[in-house]
N, C-alpha and C positions, 0 to 999 in steps of 0.2 A: 060093825066094831072096830075098835082102834087096837093096834098091839099093845103089849104090855110095857115095852120098852119105849113107847112115844109119850112125851110129855102132853099132858092135858091143856088145852086152851080153852078160852070164851071163845065160841064161834060167833060168825055175822050175826045169827039170832040165838035167842036162849035156847031153842028146842033143837039145835044142831050141835053134834060133837065136833070138836077139832082138834087136832094134835100137832105137834112139833117135835122133829127128830133131827138132831145135829149130824151131819155126815162129815166125812174126813175135808171135803173141800168146802171151808166156810172162812168168812174173814174173822178176825179177832176182835172181839167187842164186848163191852160190859153193858148192863142195863140196871137203873136204879130202881125198877120194879117190873113185876111180871108184865109181859107183853101179851095183847091178844092175837087173835088170827089177823083181824083187821089192821092192828098195829105193825105187824111184821109186813103186811103187804104195802101200807102206806110208807114205811121206812125204805123198803127196796126200791118203791117207783121214785122216791127222793134222791135216794144214793145212786141210782141209774143216770138221772140227768144230771147230777152234780160231779159225777164221774168225768162228764164232758169238760168240765172247766176246774180242775183239780188244782191247777197251778195258778189260779187267780182267786182274788176273794168273791165267793158267789154264794147264793142263797137260793133255795127252793122251797116251796110250801106244798105239800102232797096230802091227799086222802086216799083211802082204797079205791075210789072211783078214777083218780089219776092226778096230774101235775096241775097244780092251781095257778101257781106264779113263779117266775124265775128272775133274778137279776144278778149283774155282775156290779161290783162297785170298787171305788177307790179305798173304802172304809167297810167294816162290817156295819156300822150304822147306816151308811147310805144304802147298802144293799139290803139290810132288813127293812129300812123305810120305804124303799121302793116295792119291795115284795107286798107289804102292808098295803100300801097306796094301790097296787095293781090289783088286788082281791082282797079286801079288809073283811069279807063277810067270812069267806072259807079259812083264812088265816087264824081266826079264833079257835078253830077246833081241829087245824091241821097239824101234820108233823112239818117240823121246820128242819131241813137239813143244811149246814153251814160248812163251808170247807176248811175254815180255819177255827183256832182256839176261842172259846166264848168266856167272856170276862163279866164283871157283875153289871156293867153298864148296858152290855148287850143282854144278860139275863133278864133285867128289869122290864124288856120290850116283849117278853112272853106272858101267856096266861095259863091257869092251872090246866086248861084244857089242851094243851099243847105237849107234845113229846118232842124233845130237841136232840137232834143228832148232830155231833161235832167229832173232830179229831182229840179234842182235848177241852177240858174246861178248868178255870182258876179256882182255887179253894173258896174264894168270895163269891163266884158264881154258883157254885154247888151249895154253898150255905143259903145263898138267896134262894136257889131253885127249890131245896128241901123244905125251907121253911114255907115256901108258897104251893108247895105240893105239884111242881112242875117235873114231870117225868123226863129224864135224859139217858141218852146212850151214847158211850163213849167208843168210838170206832178206831182201834189201835192200829189196824192194817193200813198203811199208807193209801191215800186215795187213788194215787197214780197207779197202783197195783190192782185196784178193785175190778178192772175188767178181766184180770186174769181167773177171777173166781166166778165169773158167769159161766153157768151150764146149761145144757139143752133143756128146753122147756117141754114139760111132759104133761099131757091132760088126758085123763082116763074118761072115756065117754063110753055108752052102751053100743057104740058101733065099732069101738077098739081104742087102742092107746096111740095118741097123736105125739109125735117128737119133733122138734125144731132146734136147729143150733140158734145161739144167741146172734143178735145182729149187730156185728162187729164194723159196719159201715163207716167210711169215713171220707170227707170231702177230699179231692185231689185236683190239682191243676189241670190233669188232662180231661177229667169230665166236667168241671165248673166251667161254664162257658156262658158268657155275655152276648145273647143273640139279637137285641136290638139296637137300632140306631142311638137311643138314648143309652147312657152309660151312667151306672152308679159312682158317686165318690167314694173315697176310702172309707169313711165313716158309715156309708150306706152297705159297702160289703161286708164290713165288721159286722154290722146289725143282721145282715143276712146271714151269715154264717152262724151267728148266736142264734137267730130265730129257726135255722134249719137243724140245728142239734137239739133245741128244745122240742121241735116238731117230731123228731126221732122217737121220743118218748112218750108221745101223746097218742091217745086211743084215736084211731082212724074213725071218721074222716078228719084230719086234723088241720086246722087253721091256725097260726099263731102271728100275731101283729105284735111288732116289736119296734122300740126305738130308743137309742141311747143305751144299748145293752141292757134292756129290761122289757119284760112283756107288758103289753097294754092290755090284751086279752088273748085267751085261749078257748077255742072251741073244739070240741072232741066228742066222738061218738054219735055223731048226728047223722042222720040218713040224708037230710036236705038242708038247705039254707044255713050252711055252716059259717059262709062269709057274711052273711047279712048278720047273724047272731053276733059274731065276732066285731064286726064295725059298729054294730049298735052299741055293744058293750064298752068298746074302746073309746067311742064318742070323738070329742076334738082330739084326742092323743092319736088318732089314725093319720091326721095331717103329716105328710112327708114321713112317713112310718114305712115299714116293711112288712111285706105279707109273705108267710112261708105254708106252703100246702105240701101235704105228703102225697097228692094226686094231681094229675094235670088238670088245668082249669078249663073251662069253657069260655065262649065270648061273653055270655052274661056275667061269668064271675069277673072279667076284665073290666066289664061296665061298672059293676058294683064297685069294684076296687077303684075305680076312677073316681065315682062319685064320694067315695070316703076320703078323696086326697092322697091314696097310697103312692110314694114315690118309686118303691121298688118291689119286685115280686120274684120269689126264687120257687121253682117247681122241678119235678122230675124231667119232664119233657115239654116241648110246645109245638104245635104245627105252624105252617105259614100263616093261617088266618088269626091266631093267637097272636103271634109276634107283630102281624099288622095291626092288629087292635091295640096292643100294649103301644106300638110306636104313635098310632093315633092321638094317644092321651100323654104321650111323652113319659111313660112309665117305663123303667129300666126292668128288663126281663133277663134272670139267669136261670139257667138248666142245670142240673146236677148229674143227668144221666141215670138216675136210681131212683126206687121210691124207698120209703120206709113205713110201710103199713104196718100198723099194730093194732091187733084185735085184743 
């Protein structure tokens, strides 16, 4: 049973009760329609990853299952187009989180199955979205402050209550190390940092393939063959791309990355055999010194 002061929501399934209770430590936002349990999960996942790129134009598509695609761009149109191209199927029914104001031209790229989240919307954008029954959420709290509102994750289980502090990890020059003879160029390093930040918010075992500051493929929650899945999905886009993994790789993984013509790999750590294999294929290998496992 749910407490009387908890707002009733549509659960993941019709036969499940769900509720929502606002606490003292929440961001300031407004929504155009009632949100479901799944909507709130999806919005949070999108905001988590966009908070990594709050100071640039960034777009993420997400579902309750995880992040579908992420892109940075010189314009919102470019970033939105990249996200659609990266994963057009999931885009159709996903939550779209944008770091900047949405105008009417941007609004025309959305579907009535989307929920759009942004710091603000122009009047023309709102008029268009309401006439096309597109849900939207205005996040009034500055995205640069979003991480201040992250709280301990709490999971109630029959074995007891699990609690864990939020993952506030950041890359830094002391742990970020290029360990191979082959060195990445500036653009590849930028893509590696981008891919690593996306992988931080992707369900483990996470593989993110990225190039030109946009995801080409995201594999998550797979027990095996994550790299094969990501490379098959990215297809020709894997050529000279970056591969980020939230876990150390095996020799087999490096061999598969080489077959996919990956140029640079970023991982938590690598032993001598992995480094040697990367050098054999002229793959630049970057280690971060820490994992970002997300269950």
